[in-house]
C-alpha positions in Angstrom: 64.9 106.0 158.4 63.2 103.0 156.6 63.2 104.9 153.4 67.0 105.5 153.7 67.5 101.8 154.6 65.4 100.7 151.6 67.3 103.0 149.2 70.6 101.6 150.6 69.5 98.0 150.0 68.3 98.9 146.5 71.6 100.6 145.7 73.6 97.6 147.1 71.5 95.2 144.9 72.0 97.5 141.9 75.8 97.4 142.4 75.8 93.6 142.8 73.6 93.2 139.7 76.0 95.4 137.7 79.0 93.3 138.8 77.1 90.1 138.1 76.3 91.3 134.5 80.0 91.6 133.9 81.0 88.3 135.6 78.2 86.5 133.7 78.5 88.4 130.4 77.7 86.3 127.4 81.3 86.5 126.3 82.3 84.8 129.6 79.9 82.0 128.8 81.3 81.7 125.2 84.8 81.4 126.7 83.6 78.7 129.0 81.9 76.8 126.2 85.1 77.2 124.2 87.0 75.7 127.0 84.8 72.6 126.8 85.3 72.4 123.1 89.1 72.6 123.5 89.3 69.9 126.1 86.9 67.7 124.2 89.1 67.7 121.1 92.3 67.5 123.2 91.1 64.4 125.0 89.9 62.7 121.9 86.2 63.0 122.9 86.5 61.9 126.5 82.7 61.8 126.7 82.8 58.3 125.3 85.1 57.1 128.1 82.9 58.8 130.7 79.8 57.0 129.5 81.5 53.6 129.1 84.5 53.3 131.5 83.0 55.8 134.0 79.9 53.6 134.4 82.0 50.6 135.1 84.0 52.5 137.8 80.7 53.4 139.4 79.9 49.7 139.8 82.7 49.4 142.2 84.9 47.0 140.3 87.9 49.3 140.8 87.2 50.3 144.4 90.1 49.4 146.8 89.8 50.0 150.6 93.5 50.6 150.8 93.4 53.7 148.5 93.4 57.2 150.0 89.9 58.7 150.3 86.8 58.7 152.4 83.9 57.6 150.1 83.6 55.4 147.0 83.1 56.6 143.4 79.3 56.2 143.5 79.0 58.2 146.7 81.3 60.9 145.4 79.3 61.3 142.2 76.0 61.3 144.2 77.4 64.0 146.6 78.3 66.2 143.6 75.0 65.5 141.8 73.0 66.3 144.9 74.5 69.8 144.7 73.7 70.3 141.0 70.4 68.4 140.6 68.1 70.8 142.3 65.5 73.5 141.9 67.2 74.7 138.8 66.3 71.5 137.0 62.7 72.2 137.7 62.4 75.9 137.6 65.5 77.0 135.7 64.7 74.9 132.6 61.1 76.3 132.6 62.5 79.8 132.7 64.9 79.1 129.8 62.0 77.8 127.6 59.7 80.7 128.6 62.4 83.3 127.6 64.3 81.5 124.9 61.8 79.1 123.4 62.2 75.4 122.5 65.5 76.1 120.8 67.1 76.7 124.2 66.8 73.0 124.9 69.1 72.1 121.9 71.8 74.4 123.2 71.4 72.9 126.7 72.3 69.6 125.1 75.4 71.1 123.4 76.6 72.7 126.6 75.9 69.6 128.6 78.0 67.5 126.1 81.0 69.8 126.3 80.5 70.3 130.0 81.4 66.7 130.4 85.0 67.5 129.2 85.2 70.5 131.5 84.2 68.3 134.5 86.7 65.6 133.7 89.5 68.1 133.4 88.8 70.1 136.6 88.2 67.0 138.7 91.3 65.3 137.4 93.3 68.4 138.4 91.8 68.5 141.8 92.6 64.8 142.3 96.2 65.3 141.2 96.8 68.1 143.7 94.5 67.1 146.5 95.9 67.1 150.1 96.1 63.5 151.4 98.0 64.2 154.6 95.1 62.5 156.3 94.3 59.6 153.8 90.9 59.1 155.4 89.9 62.7 155.1 91.5 64.2 152.0 91.0 67.9 150.9 90.8 69.0 147.3 89.5 71.6 145.0 90.7 74.6 142.9 92.2 76.3 145.9 94.7 73.4 146.4 95.3 73.2 142.7 96.3 76.9 142.3 98.4 77.0 145.5 100.3 73.7 144.9 100.4 74.1 141.1 101.9 77.7 141.1 104.3 76.7 143.9 105.6 73.8 141.8 105.9 75.9 138.6 107.3 79.1 140.2 108.2 78.7 143.9 108.8 82.5 144.1 105.1 83.0 143.3 103.8 80.7 146.1 102.2 83.8 147.8 100.2 84.5 144.6 98.9 80.9 144.6 97.8 81.1 148.2 96.1 84.5 147.6 94.1 83.1 144.6 93.1 80.1 146.8 91.9 82.4 149.5 89.8 84.5 147.0 88.3 81.3 145.6 87.4 80.1 149.1 85.8 83.4 150.1 83.6 83.4 147.1 82.9 79.7 147.6 81.6 80.6 151.1 79.4 83.4 149.7 77.9 80.9 147.2 77.5 78.3 149.9 75.7 80.7 152.3 73.4 82.1 149.6 72.7 79.8 146.7 73.7 76.6 148.4 71.8 77.3 151.6 69.5 80.3 152.2 68.1 80.4 148.6 67.1 76.7 148.9 65.4 77.2 152.3 63.7 80.4 151.2 62.2 78.7 148.1 61.1 75.5 149.9 59.6 77.5 152.8 57.7 79.8 150.5 56.4 76.9 148.3 55.2 74.9 151.3 53.5 77.9 152.9 51.8 78.8 149.5 50.5 75.3 148.9 49.9 74.0 152.4 49.8 77.0 154.8 52.8 75.8 156.8 54.5 78.8 158.5 57.9 79.5 156.8 59.8 79.5 160.0 58.5 76.0 160.9 59.8 74.7 157.6 63.2 76.4 158.3 63.5 74.8 161.7 62.7 71.4 160.3 65.1 71.8 157.4 67.9 72.9 159.8 67.4 69.8 162.0 67.5 67.4 159.0 70.6 69.1 157.5 72.4 69.2 160.9 71.9 65.5 161.5 73.5 64.8 158.2 76.4 67.2 158.0 77.5 66.7 161.6 78.8 63.3 160.5 81.1 64.7 157.9 81.7 63.6 154.3 81.2 59.9 155.0 77.6 60.5 156.3 77.0 63.1 153.5 78.2 60.5 150.9 76.0 57.8 152.5 72.9 60.0 152.5 73.5 61.3 149.0 74.0 57.8 147.7 70.5 56.9 148.8 68.8 60.3 148.3 70.0 61.1 144.7 68.8 57.9 143.1 65.5 58.2 144.9 64.8 61.8 144.0 66.0 61.5 140.4 64.1 58.2 140.0 60.9 59.6 141.4 61.1 62.7 139.1 61.9 60.7 136.0 59.1 58.2 136.7 56.5 60.9 137.0 57.9 62.6 133.9 57.8 59.3 132.0 54.1 59.0 132.7 53.5 62.5 131.3 55.5 61.7 128.2 53.6 58.5 127.6 50.3 60.3 127.9 51.6 62.7 125.2 53.6 60.2 123.3 52.3 61.2 119.9 53.6 64.8 120.4 57.2 63.7 121.2 58.6 63.4 117.6 57.3 66.8 116.6 58.6 68.3 119.9 62.2 67.1 119.0 61.8 68.5 115.5 60.6 71.8 117.0 63.6 72.0 119.4 66.1 71.6 116.5 64.2 74.0 114.2 64.0 76.6 116.9 67.7 76.4 117.7 68.6 77.9 114.3 65.6 80.1 113.5 63.3 82.5 115.2 60.3 81.0 117.0 57.0 82.8 116.4 54.8 84.1 119.2 52.0 81.8 120.2 49.8 82.0 123.2 51.7 82.9 126.3 55.1 82.7 124.5 56.2 86.1 123.2 58.5 84.7 120.5 62.3 84.4 120.5 65.2 84.6 118.1 67.8 81.9 117.6 70.4 84.0 119.3 68.4 84.3 122.5 67.6 80.6 122.4 71.3 79.9 122.3 72.0 82.3 125.2 69.3 81.1 127.5 70.0 77.5 126.8 73.7 77.9 127.4 73.1 79.9 130.7 70.7 77.3 132.0 73.0 74.4 131.3 76.1 76.0 132.8 74.2 77.2 135.9 72.7 73.7 136.3 75.7 71.4 136.0 78.2 74.0 137.4 80.9 73.0 134.8 83.9 75.1 135.2 82.8 76.6 138.5 85.1 74.5 140.6 82.6 73.4 143.3 82.0 69.7 142.5 85.7 68.8 142.3 85.7 69.4 146.1 83.2 66.5 146.5 85.0 64.3 144.0 88.3 64.8 145.8 87.0 62.8 148.7 86.8 59.6 146.5 88.8 56.6 147.5 91.3 56.0 144.7 94.9 56.4 143.8 94.2 57.1 140.1 93.3 60.8 139.6 91.8 60.3 136.1 89.5 57.5 137.3 87.5 60.0 139.4 87.7 62.5 136.6 86.1 60.0 134.2 83.3 59.4 136.8 82.8 63.2 137.1 82.2 63.4 133.4 78.9 61.6 134.0 77.7 64.5 136.1 76.6 67.0 133.3 75.2 64.0 131.3 72.9 63.1 134.2 72.1 66.6 135.3 71.6 68.3 131.9 71.1 65.7 129.2 68.8 63.5 131.3 67.0 65.5 134.1 66.9 68.9 132.4 65.7 67.2 129.2 62.9 65.5 131.0 61.7 68.8 132.4 61.9 70.5 129.0 60.0 67.7 127.2 57.3 67.7 129.8 56.8 71.5 129.4 56.9 71.3 125.6 54.7 68.3 124.9 51.9 69.5 127.3 51.9 72.9 125.6 52.0 74.9 128.8 54.9 77.0 127.4 52.5 78.5 124.8 49.3 78.0 126.7 46.1 80.0 125.9 44.8 82.8 128.0 43.1 82.0 131.3 40.3 84.5 130.6 39.2 87.0 128.0 37.9 90.6 128.5 34.7 91.2 126.6 35.5 94.9 126.4 39.2 95.5 126.1 40.7 97.7 128.9 42.5 100.8 127.7 46.3 101.3 127.6 46.8 104.5 129.7 49.9 106.8 130.1 51.6 106.9 133.5 54.2 109.5 132.6 56.3 110.3 129.6 57.3 107.0 127.9 55.7 104.9 130.6 52.4 103.1 130.1 50.0 100.8 132.0 46.5 99.2 131.6 43.4 100.6 133.3 42.1 98.6 136.2 38.9 96.7 135.6 37.1 93.8 137.2 38.5 90.5 136.0 36.5 88.4 133.6 35.5 84.8 134.7 38.3 82.3 134.5 37.9 79.4 132.1 38.9 76.8 134.7 38.6 77.3 138.4 38.5 80.7 140.2 40.9 83.6 140.6 42.7 84.1 143.9 43.9 87.3 145.4 47.6 88.0 145.0 48.0 85.8 141.9 50.4 87.1 139.3 49.0 87.7 135.8 50.0 89.5 132.6 48.6 90.8 129.3 50.3 91.1 125.9 50.8 94.5 124.2 52.4 95.6 121.0 55.0 98.4 121.4 58.7 99.1 120.6 60.7 96.5 118.7 62.2 93.8 120.9 65.6 92.4 120.0 65.0 89.4 122.2 61.7 88.3 120.7 62.4 89.5 117.2 59.0 91.2 117.2 57.2 94.1 119.0 55.4 92.1 121.7 55.8 92.9 125.4 54.2 91.8 128.7 52.6 94.1 131.2 52.6 92.3 134.5 50.0 92.6 137.2 48.6 91.1 140.4 45.0 90.3 141.4 43.6 92.7 144.1 40.3 92.9 145.8 37.9 95.8 146.1 35.8 96.7 149.2 32.8 94.9 147.8 34.9 91.7 147.1 35.2 92.2 143.4 38.5 91.0 142.0 40.4 93.4 139.8 43.7 93.4 138.0 46.3 95.9 139.3 48.8 96.5 136.4 52.4 97.4 136.5 54.2 99.7 134.0 55.9 99.3 130.7 58.5 101.7 129.2 57.8 102.3 125.5 58.7 105.2 123.2 55.5 104.6 121.2 52.1 104.1 122.7 51.4 100.4 123.1 48.2 98.7 122.1 46.7 95.5 123.3 47.8 92.5 121.3 44.7 90.6 122.4 42.1 90.7 125.3 43.5 87.6 127.0 44.6 87.5 130.7 47.4 85.0 131.4 48.5 83.6 134.7 52.3 84.2 135.2 53.8 80.7 136.0 57.4 81.5 136.7 60.0 78.8 137.0 58.9 75.8 139.0 55.1 76.7 138.9 55.3 76.3 135.1 56.7 72.8 135.5 54.0 72.1 138.1 51.4 73.4 135.6 52.6 70.9 133.0 52.2 68.0 135.4 48.8 69.3 136.5 47.6 69.3 132.8 47.9 65.5 132.8 46.8 64.7 136.4 45.1 67.4 138.3 47.1 68.1 141.5 50.1 66.0 140.5 52.3 69.1 139.9 51.5 70.6 143.4 52.5 67.4 145.2 55.4 66.3 142.9 57.0 69.7 142.7 56.7 70.3 146.4 58.2 66.9 147.3 60.9 67.3 144.6 61.7 70.8 145.9 62.1 69.4 149.5 64.4 66.5 148.4 66.4 68.7 145.9 66.8 71.4 148.5 68.0 69.1 151.3 70.4 67.3 148.9 71.8 70.7 147.7 72.3 72.0 151.2 74.1 69.0 152.5 76.6 68.9 149.6 77.1 72.7 149.6 77.7 72.6 153.3 80.7 70.3 152.6 82.0 72.7 149.9 81.9 75.5 152.4 83.5 73.3 155.0 86.4 72.6 152.8 86.8 76.4 152.2 86.9 76.9 155.9 89.5 74.2 156.3 91.7 75.9 153.7 91.3 79.3 155.3 91.3 78.5 159.0 91.9 74.8 159.6 89.8 71.9 161.1 89.3 73.8 164.4 86.8 76.1 162.8 84.6 73.5 161.2 82.1 72.9 164.0 81.4 76.6 164.4 80.9 76.8 160.6 78.4 74.0 160.7 76.4 75.7 163.5 76.3 79.0 161.5 75.3 77.1 158.4 72.2 75.5 160.1 71.2 78.8 161.8 71.2 80.6 158.5 68.7 78.1 157.2 66.2 79.4 159.8 67.2 83.0 159.2 66.3 82.6 155.5 62.7 81.7 156.5 62.1 84.5 159.0 61.0 87.0 156.4 64.2 89.1 156.7 64.9 88.2 153.0 61.8 89.3 151.1 62.9 88.6 147.5 65.1 86.1 145.7 66.8 89.0 143.9 68.9 89.8 147.1 70.2 86.3 147.4 70.5 85.8 143.6 72.8 88.8 143.2 75.1 87.6 146.0 75.1 84.1 144.5 75.9 85.4 141.1 78.8 87.3 142.6 80.2 84.3 144.4 79.8 81.8 141.5 81.0 84.4 139.0 84.3 85.0 140.8 84.7 81.2 141.3 84.4 80.8 137.6 87.0 83.6 137.0 89.5 81.9 139.2 88.9 78.3 138.2 88.8 78.6 134.4 92.3 80.2 134.1 93.5 77.4 136.4 92.2 74.9 133.9 94.0 76.6 131.1 97.3 76.9 133.0 97.4 73.4 134.3 95.0 71.6 132.0 97.9 70.0 130.0 98.7 68.0 133.2 95.2 66.7 133.3 95.3 65.8 129.6 98.7 64.1 129.9 97.4 62.1 132.9 94.2 61.2 131.0 96.0 59.9 127.9 98.4 57.9 130.0 95.5 56.4 131.9 93.6 55.5 128.8 96.7 53.8 127.3 97.1 51.6 130.3 93.4 50.9 130.2 93.6 49.8 126.6 96.6 47.6 127.5 94.6 45.9 130.3 97.0 47.2 132.9 94.3 48.7 135.2 92.0 45.8 136.0 89.2 45.5 137.1 90.7 43.4 139.9 87.5 41.9 141.4 83.8 41.3 140.7 81.3 44.2 141.2 80.0 44.3 144.7 76.3 44.4 145.4 74.4 47.7 144.8 73.6 47.8 148.5 77.3 47.7 149.4 78.0 50.4 146.8 75.2 52.7 148.0 76.1 52.3 151.7 79.9 52.4 151.1 80.5 49.0 152.6 82.6 48.0 149.6 85.5 50.1 150.7 85.4 49.4 154.4 
């Protein structure tokens, strides 16, 4: 029975993975990047206005308590950022560099730049079409844009608009439950148990209690908490990162040169890095940036739609800052920390004196013979630790060479001797060891932690754990609001309380051990976000001219001094707490 159940789960995951590979095909990503380029040119490089005028709007000089909305511009941006600045900024960037090399960082910058235009456009549209029947509790997002927009253009197609809005909200809820909730809790619980021995379920209960206390108060409390939490967590992370960069200051100029060189040419294999072509650097950098800042996905416009303003473009300009902060600042810090410390191409943790043999498992499948592990250069091995060795086999399109990894884990024999238990590698030709070195497999966040640890021993463990907690909590509270707005669109306000209860219960469920791998959640998340993208990007192309028309009209009035500001900036305390709009 268990075998049948296991096979069913594997088949279901395989189906989801196949659908996800289509939804997130590289041509879809190219189309999204092209959308950013089009709106950048159409708007006359709106990134400049986002950085200049958007920063002034954040200071509260344009805030008016009589405008419709629930939170100020700063809180709206903080709420949106709290959903995008998360574990992906720590672990996702590390993964992009590990797979695509330093050149991936350059393409992250490019995508982050054009993502600013995408954010401005999609948020402006959501502000134009948001529902303000209750001025103190507005509702907005792509679902309202597509329903109202199509109804205005073609009243006879109103049903189509509603159907597309429903599809978007269903996939929004899938993404909320998985990536915005359970995936966050699962990661934090696992990390805390690994480092500190705290049972996962205890972490889940504590997380659920914190999240419940915030989301029960609605968008005003979410905005107030995000307004305090986002500057704290980003500031803490950047401060620690700055210290690491100062210690390695002499390596920074060459690191920037390496990033640019690697963006346009293949990067040779060195140490733990298998090598990478320019094409794969582009692909992984683009994926990481788009996944991180969620440009074009249609989620953050839901948070921005709660902003108190009667000028749709004003919040759109503020939203343009989101990819800048998320990708061009936070992700760049992570990337530089990993590159200047050299952990991305680190040397082996240990060396076999006598090389183990590469042995056949079956036709076309190979492994490495099990042998007692050699002594580690620093510290001791621990059971269950993930490791790998490098072999030469079939040509790899991704690396541009013939290098491959054979992954393994550390096991223990009856006499206490630690041995390496190796997995398999498919290869038409018999592989041979590239070297005798054994590497520890730092995947995602652990690689970033290793970079911090290389400067101050133990810093990575504490910093990454604390950052993971703060980033996860902030992500969950913002995504809970996204899901709430999907529920409001589908079923009305009466269903919100039940939704919030289920949302908090699922935090605990994620830490009970029912979900054993991130693959199960990641496949569902990719499905949800992929369909959101498929619905939202066409909406931008169909109605984007309205956002561009509104943007240019707003900028003309701004240049003619017709838009204020009408008062002096309030204090930062008032902005963060939202007292400036009360």
